C-alpha positions, 0 to 999 in steps of 0.5 A: 528474478521475479522478486526483482521484477516486483521491486522494479515495478513498485519503484517505478509506480512510486515515482509515477505517483510522486510525479502525479502529486507534483503535477496536481500542484502544477496544473492547479497553480497554472489554472489559477494564473500562478507563476510556476517556474520549474517542474523537475523529476528527481533532485540534485544536478540537472541532467536535462532541461528545456524551457517552455513558456515561463516554466523549465521542465527537466530531469535531475540525477537522483530519481527520488521524487519530483518537485514544482516551484511555484512563485511566492508560496509563502511569506518566506519567498523572495519575489520580483515585484513584477511577479507579485500579482501572480504569486501564490500568496497573493491569490485568494485563500480558496485557490491556494487551498485547492493547489495544496489539496491537488497533490493528495487528490492525484494520489486518491484519483490514481488509487481509485482508477487502479481499483476500477482496473482491478475490478474490471480488468483483473477481477476479484478473487472468490473461492472456487468451492471445489476440491482444487488446491489453490496454495500449499502452506510452507509449515505446520502452524505452531498454534491455532492462533498462528493458524488463524494469522497465517503465521509460520513463526515457531513452526517446526518443519514443512506442512504435510502437503508440501512434504508429500509433493502436492501442488497448486492446481491439483484437484483432490478426488479421493482420500484413503481410497474414498471419493470426496462427496459433493466435490466441494471444499467444505466436504474436503475439509471435513474428510481431512480433519477426520483422518488420523494424524501421523499416519500416512493416508493415500490422497488421489489427485488429478494433475494435468489430466492425469490421476496421481496418488500421493502418501500424506501424513496429516499433522495436528495444530495445537489448539485446533481440532482435527488433522491438518494438511496445509492446503488452501482453497483455489480461487477464481477471478470474477470481473465486475461490470462498470457499475459494480466496479465503481461500487467495489472501488468506493468500498475498497477505497474506504476500507484502505483509508480506514486501515491507513488511519488505524495503522497510523494510530498504532504507530506509537505502540508499534515503534518498540516492537520494530526489532522484536523477533515476533514483529509480524504478530505485533502492531509493528507488523502493520507498518513499514517504510517504502523499502519494506513496501518494495520488499513485500511487492517483490515477495508478492510477485515471487510467491507464484500462484499465477499472473492474476494473483501477482498483478492483483497483489501489486496493484493493491500494494500500490493502491494502499500506498497511494491512499496512505500517502494522500491521507498522511500528506493532509495531516495539519503538520508543516511542512506537509501540504496539510500544514499549509492548509492549516495555515490558510484556514487559520488566516481566514479565521483570523481575518473573519474575527478581525472583521467581526471586531472592526479591525483590519485584516492581519494578512498572511501568517509570518512563516518565519515564526513557524520555521522551527516547528516545521524543521522539528516535524521534518526531522521527526518524520525523517528519523521515523522513516529511517527507523522504519527502514532499518527495521525493514532491512534487519527485521523484515516482515515476510509474506507467508507462503 
């Protein structure tokens, strides 16, 4: 049930972000006096609509996005001569550029606002540095590398902590009958690694105010020194001040943007490994479709750990998706908004060169000549999207519990 809740919240968030994207185009176009005849949520048959002024607003049967229809966006559009002065193509280049950028701007603005909310309303997770258990691993990693990646691939059996019945929230106060010195996670780790592997050891915990002793048999991880229990440190959420939240939001936004660029750059190398059984260990583990992102959102909510963790994880997924979509949409490829921006810039450069040589302005680019390019890129994007979706369905990347 919690998994489904996470998926539903994610889908609604994506729909809202797409609506905001189109609202960005719509508001900017209206601001510059362009004529916008339609603003619809969804595609297909119309379920409901109403007309306010010159614009028809409505909802269509398939809730897979939204669209706004601006008169005369390109030379391909047929426009009533009476509407030509208000057509988008008749407006100055800088106004057309702002209208095209406005969609991605809304994604970026939404991501930044959500980052501010995360910092002020939820807080940033920081290590508690005490002996409280924050998480229980579901496995014994197959190697030190797998341990570092947090991967359970190739593992045999559950972790010692899981098998012994340790739970998140337990506070470890003694091991082998000896109290943990200094009550710190660092000291606890030192004691655990010093225990003999494969032999039961008494681990005393405080659970719900009561003292409880469990028998745990530490394991070993190939290539890693010391014994292994499979517990993670508890974290506390520290809320930021408004100034600190802005700093955090700016830093996090930059990190996600760089990460998005890195994931996009890895895409060609990732494609061959999309159906690899070890996908999570390859570049293909860093890319996914919207379906995959929804699945990860569901896992984030179902993983437990408290509502703060679920909300924080969901917000970060939604934030990352918006930043990626906003940046991807600005790539200079038709039919993306960035492709239309590139055409506008090309028109201005061509006009500047014409003036430089005393020639008349060549005017707008004949978009008819770019239709094959636009259709080809659109088909490539659809094909890539379907390939990623198939990989996410038949070879999904699971969050490590």
